[in-house]
Short mmCIF file of the C-alpha atoms (twelve columns), coordinates in Angstrom:
data_MODEL
# 
_entry.id   MODEL 
# 
loop_
_atom_site.group_PDB 
_atom_site.id 
_atom_site.type_symbol 
_atom_site.label_atom_id 
_atom_site.label_alt_id 
_atom_site.label_comp_id 
_atom_site.label_asym_id 
_atom_site.label_seq_id 
_atom_site.Cartn_x 
_atom_site.Cartn_y 
_atom_site.Cartn_z 
_atom_site.pdbx_PDB_model_num 
ATOM 1   C CA . MET A 1   22.385  -52.536 -7.958  1 
ATOM 2   C CA . GLN A 2   23.304  -48.917 -7.382  1 
ATOM 3   C CA . SER A 3   26.950  -47.999 -7.798  1 
ATOM 4   C CA . ILE A 4   28.939  -46.535 -4.931  1 
ATOM 5   C CA . LYS A 5   28.864  -43.169 -6.778  1 
ATOM 6   C CA . GLN A 6   25.047  -43.276 -7.063  1 
ATOM 7   C CA . LEU A 7   24.707  -44.154 -3.389  1 
ATOM 8   C CA . PHE A 8   27.044  -41.316 -2.456  1 
ATOM 9   C CA . PHE A 9   25.054  -38.670 -4.336  1 
ATOM 10  C CA . SER A 10  21.757  -40.087 -3.073  1 
ATOM 11  C CA . GLY A 11  23.083  -39.733 0.448   1 
ATOM 12  C CA . LEU A 12  24.092  -36.128 -0.212  1 
ATOM 13  C CA . ALA A 13  20.624  -35.322 -1.561  1 
ATOM 14  C CA . ILE A 14  18.942  -36.862 1.486   1 
ATOM 15  C CA . ALA A 15  21.276  -34.996 3.836   1 
ATOM 16  C CA . ALA A 16  20.578  -31.694 2.043   1 
ATOM 17  C CA . ALA A 17  16.837  -32.297 2.236   1 
ATOM 18  C CA . LEU A 18  17.028  -33.072 5.948   1 
ATOM 19  C CA . THR A 19  19.111  -29.940 6.566   1 
ATOM 20  C CA . ALA A 20  16.635  -27.767 4.651   1 
ATOM 21  C CA . THR A 21  13.739  -29.309 6.568   1 
ATOM 22  C CA . SER A 22  15.387  -28.620 9.919   1 
ATOM 23  C CA . VAL A 23  16.123  -25.006 8.929   1 
ATOM 24  C CA . LEU A 24  12.512  -24.438 7.846   1 
ATOM 25  C CA . ALA A 25  11.220  -26.075 11.007  1 
ATOM 26  C CA . ALA A 26  13.314  -23.686 13.108  1 
ATOM 27  C CA . TYR A 27  12.090  -20.545 11.314  1 
ATOM 28  C CA . PRO A 28  12.197  -17.837 12.528  1 
ATOM 29  C CA . GLU A 29  15.492  -17.945 14.429  1 
ATOM 30  C CA . LYS A 30  16.261  -14.224 14.344  1 
ATOM 31  C CA . ARG A 31  14.538  -10.884 13.957  1 
ATOM 32  C CA . ILE A 32  12.496  -10.101 10.850  1 
ATOM 33  C CA . THR A 33  12.706  -6.763  9.045   1 
ATOM 34  C CA . LEU A 34  9.519   -5.327  7.578   1 
ATOM 35  C CA . VAL A 35  10.520  -2.686  5.036   1 
ATOM 36  C CA . VAL A 36  8.097   0.210   4.530   1 
ATOM 37  C CA . PRO A 37  8.416   2.109   1.212   1 
ATOM 38  C CA . THR A 38  7.331   5.453   2.663   1 
ATOM 39  C CA . ALA A 39  8.582   7.916   5.252   1 
ATOM 40  C CA . ALA A 40  7.982   7.420   8.965   1 
ATOM 41  C CA . GLY A 41  4.768   8.949   10.242  1 
ATOM 42  C CA . GLY A 42  2.567   8.061   7.275   1 
ATOM 43  C CA . GLY A 43  -0.310  5.597   7.066   1 
ATOM 44  C CA . ASN A 44  1.857   2.758   5.725   1 
ATOM 45  C CA . ASP A 45  4.306   3.210   8.579   1 
ATOM 46  C CA . ALA A 46  1.575   3.197   11.227  1 
ATOM 47  C CA . MET A 47  0.020   0.060   9.757   1 
ATOM 48  C CA . ALA A 48  3.379   -1.725  9.621   1 
ATOM 49  C CA . ARG A 49  4.056   -1.009  13.280  1 
ATOM 50  C CA . VAL A 50  0.660   -2.261  14.439  1 
ATOM 51  C CA . VAL A 51  0.894   -5.461  12.400  1 
ATOM 52  C CA . GLY A 52  4.608   -5.981  13.063  1 
ATOM 53  C CA . GLN A 53  4.132   -5.792  16.817  1 
ATOM 54  C CA . ALA A 54  1.313   -8.341  16.687  1 
ATOM 55  C CA . MET A 55  3.286   -10.726 14.474  1 
ATOM 56  C CA . SER A 56  6.285   -10.440 16.807  1 
ATOM 57  C CA . SER A 57  4.227   -11.905 19.647  1 
ATOM 58  C CA . ILE A 58  2.977   -14.763 17.485  1 
ATOM 59  C CA . LEU A 59  6.319   -15.657 15.867  1 
ATOM 60  C CA . LYS A 60  8.297   -15.153 19.114  1 
ATOM 61  C CA . GLN A 61  10.768  -12.977 17.226  1 
ATOM 62  C CA . THR A 62  11.091  -9.219  16.883  1 
ATOM 63  C CA . VAL A 63  9.672   -7.658  13.732  1 
ATOM 64  C CA . VAL A 64  11.572  -4.423  13.049  1 
ATOM 65  C CA . VAL A 65  10.097  -1.717  10.813  1 
ATOM 66  C CA . ASP A 66  12.622  -0.153  8.423   1 
ATOM 67  C CA . ASN A 67  11.523  2.899   6.415   1 
ATOM 68  C CA . LYS A 68  13.120  3.210   2.974   1 
ATOM 69  C CA . ALA A 69  11.271  6.041   1.287   1 
ATOM 70  C CA . GLY A 70  11.992  7.327   -2.196  1 
ATOM 71  C CA . ALA A 71  11.355  6.762   -5.888  1 
ATOM 72  C CA . ASN A 72  7.690   6.116   -5.136  1 
ATOM 73  C CA . GLY A 73  8.409   2.902   -3.282  1 
ATOM 74  C CA . ALA A 74  10.908  1.584   -5.821  1 
ATOM 75  C CA . ILE A 75  13.892  1.885   -3.453  1 
ATOM 76  C CA . ALA A 76  12.232  -0.301  -0.817  1 
ATOM 77  C CA . SER A 77  10.820  -2.712  -3.378  1 
ATOM 78  C CA . GLU A 78  14.190  -3.217  -5.070  1 
ATOM 79  C CA . PHE A 79  15.888  -3.639  -1.696  1 
ATOM 80  C CA . VAL A 80  13.519  -6.451  -0.694  1 
ATOM 81  C CA . MET A 81  13.630  -7.994  -4.177  1 
ATOM 82  C CA . ARG A 82  17.414  -8.401  -3.826  1 
ATOM 83  C CA . ALA A 83  17.312  -9.654  -0.230  1 
ATOM 84  C CA . PRO A 84  17.957  -13.337 0.501   1 
ATOM 85  C CA . PRO A 85  14.698  -15.294 0.075   1 
ATOM 86  C CA . ASP A 86  14.793  -16.610 3.632   1 
ATOM 87  C CA . GLY A 87  11.787  -14.902 5.228   1 
ATOM 88  C CA . TYR A 88  13.806  -12.383 7.212   1 
ATOM 89  C CA . THR A 89  13.287  -9.377  4.919   1 
ATOM 90  C CA . LEU A 90  9.702   -8.496  3.978   1 
ATOM 91  C CA . LEU A 91  7.968   -5.587  2.260   1 
ATOM 92  C CA . LEU A 92  4.793   -3.788  3.215   1 
ATOM 93  C CA . GLY A 93  3.759   -3.176  -0.380  1 
ATOM 94  C CA . TYR A 94  0.612   -1.368  -1.371  1 
ATOM 95  C CA . VAL A 95  -1.495  -0.479  -4.384  1 
ATOM 96  C CA . ALA A 96  1.136   1.976   -5.678  1 
ATOM 97  C CA . THR A 97  4.226   -0.263  -5.500  1 
ATOM 98  C CA . HIS A 98  2.546   -3.379  -6.867  1 
ATOM 99  C CA . ALA A 99  -0.208  -2.156  -9.203  1 
ATOM 100 C CA . MET A 100 -0.395  1.539   -10.074 1 
ATOM 101 C CA . ASN A 101 3.235   2.532   -10.474 1 
ATOM 102 C CA . PRO A 102 4.135   -0.566  -12.533 1 
ATOM 103 C CA . ALA A 103 1.181   0.233   -14.798 1 
ATOM 104 C CA . LEU A 104 2.368   3.814   -15.240 1 
ATOM 105 C CA . GLN A 105 6.074   3.378   -15.926 1 
ATOM 106 C CA . THR A 106 8.871   0.867   -16.460 1 
ATOM 107 C CA . LEU A 107 10.501  -0.244  -13.204 1 
ATOM 108 C CA . ARG A 108 13.507  -2.354  -12.291 1 
ATOM 109 C CA . TYR A 109 11.304  -4.850  -10.506 1 
ATOM 110 C CA . ASP A 110 8.332   -6.952  -11.536 1 
ATOM 111 C CA . PRO A 111 5.596   -7.000  -8.863  1 
ATOM 112 C CA . ILE A 112 4.506   -10.492 -9.910  1 
ATOM 113 C CA . LYS A 113 7.757   -12.272 -10.815 1 
ATOM 114 C CA . ASP A 114 10.072  -10.764 -8.205  1 
ATOM 115 C CA . PHE A 115 7.858   -11.213 -5.145  1 
ATOM 116 C CA . VAL A 116 5.730   -13.827 -3.454  1 
ATOM 117 C CA . PRO A 117 2.633   -12.525 -1.625  1 
ATOM 118 C CA . VAL A 118 2.499   -13.317 2.087   1 
ATOM 119 C CA . GLY A 119 -0.979  -11.924 2.637   1 
ATOM 120 C CA . MET A 120 -3.297  -8.946  2.631   1 
ATOM 121 C CA . VAL A 121 -3.372  -6.570  5.593   1 
ATOM 122 C CA . GLY A 122 -6.281  -4.342  4.702   1 
ATOM 123 C CA . SER A 123 -7.664  -1.559  2.557   1 
ATOM 124 C CA . SER A 124 -8.666  2.038   3.057   1 
ATOM 125 C CA . ALA A 125 -10.997 4.407   1.258   1 
ATOM 126 C CA . THR A 126 -9.482  7.311   -0.645  1 
ATOM 127 C CA . VAL A 127 -10.742 10.660  0.617   1 
ATOM 128 C CA . MET A 128 -10.557 14.040  -1.094  1 
ATOM 129 C CA . VAL A 129 -9.277  16.591  1.401   1 
ATOM 130 C CA . VAL A 130 -8.507  20.305  1.237   1 
ATOM 131 C CA . ASN A 131 -6.765  22.830  3.404   1 
ATOM 132 C CA . PRO A 132 -9.424  24.450  5.652   1 
ATOM 133 C CA . SER A 133 -8.533  27.889  4.244   1 
ATOM 134 C CA . LEU A 134 -10.029 26.811  0.927   1 
ATOM 135 C CA . LYS A 135 -13.602 28.126  0.852   1 
ATOM 136 C CA . ALA A 136 -15.234 24.916  -0.325  1 
ATOM 137 C CA . ALA A 137 -17.853 22.974  1.618   1 
ATOM 138 C CA . ASP A 138 -17.860 20.002  -0.761  1 
ATOM 139 C CA . ALA A 139 -16.230 18.608  -3.899  1 
ATOM 140 C CA . LYS A 140 -18.600 20.494  -6.185  1 
ATOM 141 C CA . ALA A 141 -17.415 23.757  -4.646  1 
ATOM 142 C CA . VAL A 142 -13.786 22.727  -5.276  1 
ATOM 143 C CA . VAL A 143 -14.665 22.140  -8.932  1 
ATOM 144 C CA . ALA A 144 -16.159 25.646  -9.109  1 
ATOM 145 C CA . LEU A 145 -12.986 27.166  -7.633  1 
ATOM 146 C CA . LEU A 146 -10.781 25.253  -10.059 1 
ATOM 147 C CA . LYS A 147 -12.824 26.355  -13.048 1 
ATOM 148 C CA . ALA A 148 -12.776 29.963  -11.868 1 
ATOM 149 C CA . ALA A 149 -8.968  29.922  -11.549 1 
ATOM 150 C CA . PRO A 150 -7.518  27.162  -13.781 1 
ATOM 151 C CA . GLY A 151 -4.117  25.899  -12.680 1 
ATOM 152 C CA . LYS A 152 -3.831  28.172  -9.640  1 
ATOM 153 C CA . LEU A 153 -4.439  25.449  -7.052  1 
ATOM 154 C CA . SER A 154 -2.059  22.549  -6.499  1 
ATOM 155 C CA . TYR A 155 -2.508  19.020  -5.232  1 
ATOM 156 C CA . ALA A 156 -0.043  16.916  -3.279  1 
ATOM 157 C CA . SER A 157 0.639   13.228  -3.839  1 
ATOM 158 C CA . ALA A 158 2.872   10.619  -2.257  1 
ATOM 159 C CA . GLY A 159 4.721   10.421  -5.591  1 
ATOM 160 C CA . ASN A 160 4.174   9.579   -9.230  1 
ATOM 161 C CA . GLY A 161 2.106   6.450   -9.667  1 
ATOM 162 C CA . THR A 162 0.659   6.495   -6.151  1 
ATOM 163 C CA . ALA A 163 -3.037  6.322   -5.341  1 
ATOM 164 C CA . PRO A 164 -3.261  10.060  -4.499  1 
ATOM 165 C CA . HIS A 165 -1.718  10.811  -7.912  1 
ATOM 166 C CA . PHE A 166 -4.086  8.492   -9.791  1 
ATOM 167 C CA . ALA A 167 -7.157  9.745   -7.927  1 
ATOM 168 C CA . ALA A 168 -6.338  13.404  -8.565  1 
ATOM 169 C CA . GLU A 169 -5.699  12.844  -12.268 1 
ATOM 170 C CA . MET A 170 -8.953  10.881  -12.584 1 
ATOM 171 C CA . PHE A 171 -10.725 13.738  -10.786 1 
ATOM 172 C CA . LYS A 172 -9.255  16.276  -13.224 1 
ATOM 173 C CA . LEU A 173 -10.332 14.199  -16.224 1 
ATOM 174 C CA . SER A 174 -13.838 13.686  -14.852 1 
ATOM 175 C CA . THR A 175 -14.391 17.360  -14.019 1 
ATOM 176 C CA . GLY A 176 -12.423 19.001  -16.812 1 
ATOM 177 C CA . THR A 177 -10.347 20.968  -14.310 1 
ATOM 178 C CA . ASN A 178 -6.652  21.634  -13.889 1 
ATOM 179 C CA . MET A 179 -4.379  21.516  -10.826 1 
ATOM 180 C CA . LEU A 180 -0.611  21.552  -10.492 1 
ATOM 181 C CA . HIS A 181 0.802   18.207  -9.321  1 
ATOM 182 C CA . VAL A 182 3.341   18.398  -6.482  1 
ATOM 183 C CA . PRO A 183 4.760   14.881  -5.844  1 
ATOM 184 C CA . TYR A 184 6.406   14.060  -2.496  1 
ATOM 185 C CA . LYS A 185 8.424   11.143  -1.151  1 
ATOM 186 C CA . GLY A 186 5.561   9.566   0.753   1 
ATOM 187 C CA . SER A 187 2.203   10.498  2.239   1 
ATOM 188 C CA . ALA A 188 3.506   12.077  5.466   1 
ATOM 189 C CA . PRO A 189 5.321   15.048  3.859   1 
ATOM 190 C CA . ALA A 190 2.467   15.480  1.367   1 
ATOM 191 C CA . ILE A 191 -0.078  15.630  4.187   1 
ATOM 192 C CA . ASN A 192 2.127   18.031  6.151   1 
ATOM 193 C CA . ASP A 193 2.373   20.504  3.279   1 
ATOM 194 C CA . THR A 194 -1.366  20.313  2.623   1 
ATOM 195 C CA . VAL A 195 -1.969  21.077  6.302   1 
ATOM 196 C CA . ALA A 196 0.479   23.983  6.033   1 
ATOM 197 C CA . GLY A 197 -1.253  25.304  2.920   1 
ATOM 198 C CA . GLN A 198 1.721   24.827  0.588   1 
ATOM 199 C CA . THR A 199 -0.622  22.629  -1.435  1 
ATOM 200 C CA . GLN A 200 -4.382  22.914  -1.244  1 
ATOM 201 C CA . VAL A 201 -5.811  19.536  -2.278  1 
ATOM 202 C CA . MET A 202 -4.927  15.873  -1.732  1 
ATOM 203 C CA . PHE A 203 -6.451  12.415  -2.200  1 
ATOM 204 C CA . PRO A 204 -4.881  10.366  0.637   1 
ATOM 205 C CA . SER A 205 -6.149  7.169   2.171   1 
ATOM 206 C CA . LEU A 206 -8.554  7.665   5.043   1 
ATOM 207 C CA . PHE A 207 -6.019  5.730   7.134   1 
ATOM 208 C CA . THR A 208 -3.452  8.457   6.450   1 
ATOM 209 C CA . ALA A 209 -5.759  11.459  6.697   1 
ATOM 210 C CA . LEU A 210 -8.001  10.579  9.631   1 
ATOM 211 C CA . PRO A 211 -5.848  12.089  12.426  1 
ATOM 212 C CA . GLN A 212 -5.692  15.435  10.608  1 
ATOM 213 C CA . LEU A 213 -9.414  15.315  9.847   1 
ATOM 214 C CA . LYS A 214 -10.203 14.682  13.497  1 
ATOM 215 C CA . ASN A 215 -8.182  17.671  14.684  1 
ATOM 216 C CA . GLY A 216 -9.562  19.962  11.984  1 
ATOM 217 C CA . LYS A 217 -6.268  20.587  10.211  1 
ATOM 218 C CA . LEU A 218 -7.728  19.126  6.998   1 
ATOM 219 C CA . LYS A 219 -11.271 19.175  5.648   1 
ATOM 220 C CA . ALA A 220 -12.836 16.185  3.850   1 
ATOM 221 C CA . VAL A 221 -15.039 16.994  0.848   1 
ATOM 222 C CA . GLY A 222 -15.767 13.547  -0.608  1 
ATOM 223 C CA . ILE A 223 -14.954 9.840   -0.723  1 
ATOM 224 C CA . ALA A 224 -13.272 8.733   -3.949  1 
ATOM 225 C CA . GLY A 225 -14.887 5.322   -3.928  1 
ATOM 226 C CA . SER A 226 -18.026 3.375   -4.692  1 
ATOM 227 C CA . LYS A 227 -19.517 3.718   -1.210  1 
ATOM 228 C CA . ARG A 228 -19.357 5.891   1.885   1 
ATOM 229 C CA . SER A 229 -16.986 5.024   4.691   1 
ATOM 230 C CA . ALA A 230 -18.401 3.558   7.879   1 
ATOM 231 C CA . LEU A 231 -15.956 5.806   9.751   1 
ATOM 232 C CA . MET A 232 -17.374 8.963   8.107   1 
ATOM 233 C CA . PRO A 233 -20.914 7.967   7.066   1 
ATOM 234 C CA . GLU A 234 -21.983 11.606  6.747   1 
ATOM 235 C CA . LEU A 235 -19.391 12.263  3.995   1 
ATOM 236 C CA . PRO A 236 -20.840 11.651  0.501   1 
ATOM 237 C CA . THR A 237 -18.894 10.002  -2.295  1 
ATOM 238 C CA . LEU A 238 -17.718 12.023  -5.267  1 
ATOM 239 C CA . LYS A 239 -20.200 10.108  -7.403  1 
ATOM 240 C CA . GLU A 240 -23.039 11.291  -5.182  1 
ATOM 241 C CA . GLN A 241 -21.835 14.813  -5.944  1 
ATOM 242 C CA . GLY A 242 -21.977 14.242  -9.688  1 
ATOM 243 C CA . ILE A 243 -18.276 13.408  -10.168 1 
ATOM 244 C CA . ASN A 244 -17.967 9.995   -11.800 1 
ATOM 245 C CA . ASP A 245 -15.094 7.612   -12.545 1 
ATOM 246 C CA . VAL A 246 -12.994 8.397   -9.464  1 
ATOM 247 C CA . ASP A 247 -12.984 5.084   -7.607  1 
ATOM 248 C CA . VAL A 248 -9.660  4.322   -5.902  1 
ATOM 249 C CA . SER A 249 -9.334  1.821   -3.080  1 
ATOM 250 C CA . GLN A 250 -5.947  1.720   -1.382  1 
ATOM 251 C CA . TRP A 251 -4.809  -1.689  -0.180  1 
ATOM 252 C CA . TYR A 252 -1.774  -2.855  1.797   1 
ATOM 253 C CA . ALA A 253 -0.126  -6.278  1.756   1 
ATOM 254 C CA . ILE A 254 3.052   -8.039  2.853   1 
ATOM 255 C CA . PHE A 255 5.438   -9.537  0.285   1 
ATOM 256 C CA . ALA A 256 8.593   -11.646 0.433   1 
ATOM 257 C CA . PRO A 257 11.312  -11.985 -2.229  1 
ATOM 258 C CA . ALA A 258 10.628  -14.510 -4.993  1 
ATOM 259 C CA . ASN A 259 11.789  -18.068 -4.247  1 
ATOM 260 C CA . THR A 260 11.154  -17.768 -0.525  1 
ATOM 261 C CA . PRO A 261 10.366  -21.369 0.536   1 
ATOM 262 C CA . ALA A 262 6.638   -22.117 0.611   1 
ATOM 263 C CA . PRO A 263 6.675   -23.386 4.239   1 
ATOM 264 C CA . ILE A 264 8.131   -20.039 5.380   1 
ATOM 265 C CA . VAL A 265 5.547   -18.087 3.382   1 
ATOM 266 C CA . GLU A 266 2.784   -20.192 4.921   1 
ATOM 267 C CA . THR A 267 4.187   -19.614 8.415   1 
ATOM 268 C CA . LEU A 268 4.169   -15.865 7.803   1 
ATOM 269 C CA . ASN A 269 0.685   -15.958 6.280   1 
ATOM 270 C CA . LYS A 270 -0.709  -17.795 9.303   1 
ATOM 271 C CA . ALA A 271 0.992   -15.354 11.701  1 
ATOM 272 C CA . LEU A 272 -0.339  -12.360 9.759   1 
ATOM 273 C CA . ASN A 273 -3.888  -13.681 9.615   1 
ATOM 274 C CA . GLN A 274 -3.780  -14.637 13.293  1 
ATOM 275 C CA . ALA A 275 -2.655  -11.094 14.102  1 
ATOM 276 C CA . LEU A 276 -5.497  -9.596  12.044  1 
ATOM 277 C CA . ALA A 277 -7.992  -11.890 13.780  1 
ATOM 278 C CA . ASP A 278 -7.057  -10.289 17.104  1 
ATOM 279 C CA . LYS A 279 -9.859  -7.843  17.927  1 
ATOM 280 C CA . THR A 280 -7.446  -5.359  19.490  1 
ATOM 281 C CA . VAL A 281 -5.286  -5.273  16.361  1 
ATOM 282 C CA . ALA A 282 -8.329  -4.995  14.068  1 
ATOM 283 C CA . GLN A 283 -9.768  -2.174  16.160  1 
ATOM 284 C CA . ARG A 284 -6.478  -0.259  16.127  1 
ATOM 285 C CA . LEU A 285 -6.356  -0.456  12.337  1 
ATOM 286 C CA . GLU A 286 -10.044 0.278   11.832  1 
ATOM 287 C CA . SER A 287 -10.008 3.233   14.224  1 
ATOM 288 C CA . GLN A 288 -7.412  4.795   11.959  1 
ATOM 289 C CA . GLY A 289 -9.364  4.234   8.755   1 
ATOM 290 C CA . ALA A 290 -8.317  0.789   7.511   1 
ATOM 291 C CA . GLU A 291 -10.615 -2.156  6.875   1 
ATOM 292 C CA . VAL A 292 -8.954  -5.456  7.750   1 
ATOM 293 C CA . THR A 293 -8.887  -8.019  4.927   1 
ATOM 294 C CA . VAL A 294 -7.669  -11.607 5.290   1 
ATOM 295 C CA . MET A 295 -6.427  -13.658 2.315   1 
ATOM 296 C CA . THR A 296 -4.568  -16.895 1.723   1 
ATOM 297 C CA . THR A 297 -1.397  -16.783 -0.392  1 
ATOM 298 C CA . SER A 298 -3.249  -18.220 -3.408  1 
ATOM 299 C CA . GLN A 299 -6.028  -15.635 -3.065  1 
ATOM 300 C CA . MET A 300 -3.370  -12.919 -2.958  1 
ATOM 301 C CA . ARG A 301 -1.805  -14.157 -6.210  1 
ATOM 302 C CA . THR A 302 -5.165  -14.000 -7.970  1 
ATOM 303 C CA . PHE A 303 -5.862  -10.555 -6.529  1 
ATOM 304 C CA . MET A 304 -2.474  -9.258  -7.688  1 
ATOM 305 C CA . GLN A 305 -3.083  -10.398 -11.258 1 
ATOM 306 C CA . GLN A 306 -6.494  -8.685  -11.242 1 
ATOM 307 C CA . GLU A 307 -4.968  -5.454  -9.930  1 
ATOM 308 C CA . GLN A 308 -2.301  -5.472  -12.630 1 
ATOM 309 C CA . THR A 309 -4.936  -5.816  -15.329 1 
ATOM 310 C CA . LYS A 310 -7.219  -3.185  -13.773 1 
ATOM 311 C CA . TRP A 311 -4.670  -0.381  -13.454 1 
ATOM 312 C CA . LYS A 312 -3.032  -0.975  -16.816 1 
ATOM 313 C CA . ALA A 313 -6.478  -0.481  -18.344 1 
ATOM 314 C CA . VAL A 314 -6.989  2.735   -16.320 1 
ATOM 315 C CA . VAL A 315 -3.619  4.154   -17.448 1 
ATOM 316 C CA . GLN A 316 -4.415  3.423   -21.087 1 
ATOM 317 C CA . ALA A 317 -7.983  4.733   -20.955 1 
ATOM 318 C CA . ALA A 318 -7.099  7.911   -19.078 1 
ATOM 319 C CA . LYS A 319 -3.782  8.375   -20.927 1 
ATOM 320 C CA . LEU A 320 -2.008  8.946   -17.637 1 
ATOM 321 C CA . LYS A 321 1.709   9.731   -17.656 1 
ATOM 322 C CA . ALA A 322 4.333   10.096  -14.953 1 
ATOM 323 C CA . ASP A 323 5.171   13.770  -14.384 1 
# 
């Protein structure tokens, strides 16, 4: 027979389990914060607001977007990493925060160990853009200008270790050209200075650049990917223009702190995927240059491991270094 002490502790364990179950069943009971690692006004911010609004309706709780730009996404990532693992603080991570930057330099967070993936939001082609004042009709013409005046043109990026940084450095290696790197705290200020002519070249996501391409404030000269974009089918890839090995797809996903209970992660994953299945939401994202991608949490884990391996190999092969 069990002793009174054993019965007492068994009762405590059952009570704790029942309490945890009731808490999980009630989730979410308050507003959820979706932290964006870039400045307001950029592509990441716009995506977060579209998805957050849709998830709010599904979860019956407000999803608030909180921009914490700086340190190439590390400030936001560390903030979410240290948040209570209760499903109320999430991160809109992307290829830079969870694949490229960790491959380039040592960080105070581990993108695999310190986070649990909630799900993929989508991806966007990387597009090479220039200030319209630059007399270049295509990427080949940009190469000619760079070779005629080495180091005189500059390119903007959203920060060290971001996709625009990687794409530009891969472009330089492939073409044997030189440009000055000007890193910013996010895509929005980098785009703004390229529009203003402070920098002349950039490799943003199509999601970020499309509004400025539509109004003529930036000029697209090539897609830095394996295929043309359905949104700009007339724009050739860099490979079609004889520039190889510049293939950068920018993806966006939602993460929660490590040790967030699996039932909460599954609830969030279902809400996210339901939001992305809404034609209105998908059209809003796609009209801005993003291709919606749906994944389960297990598919996201596999994808993350593949991305880690891929970009570590790129850094080593190209001998990339943080400026």
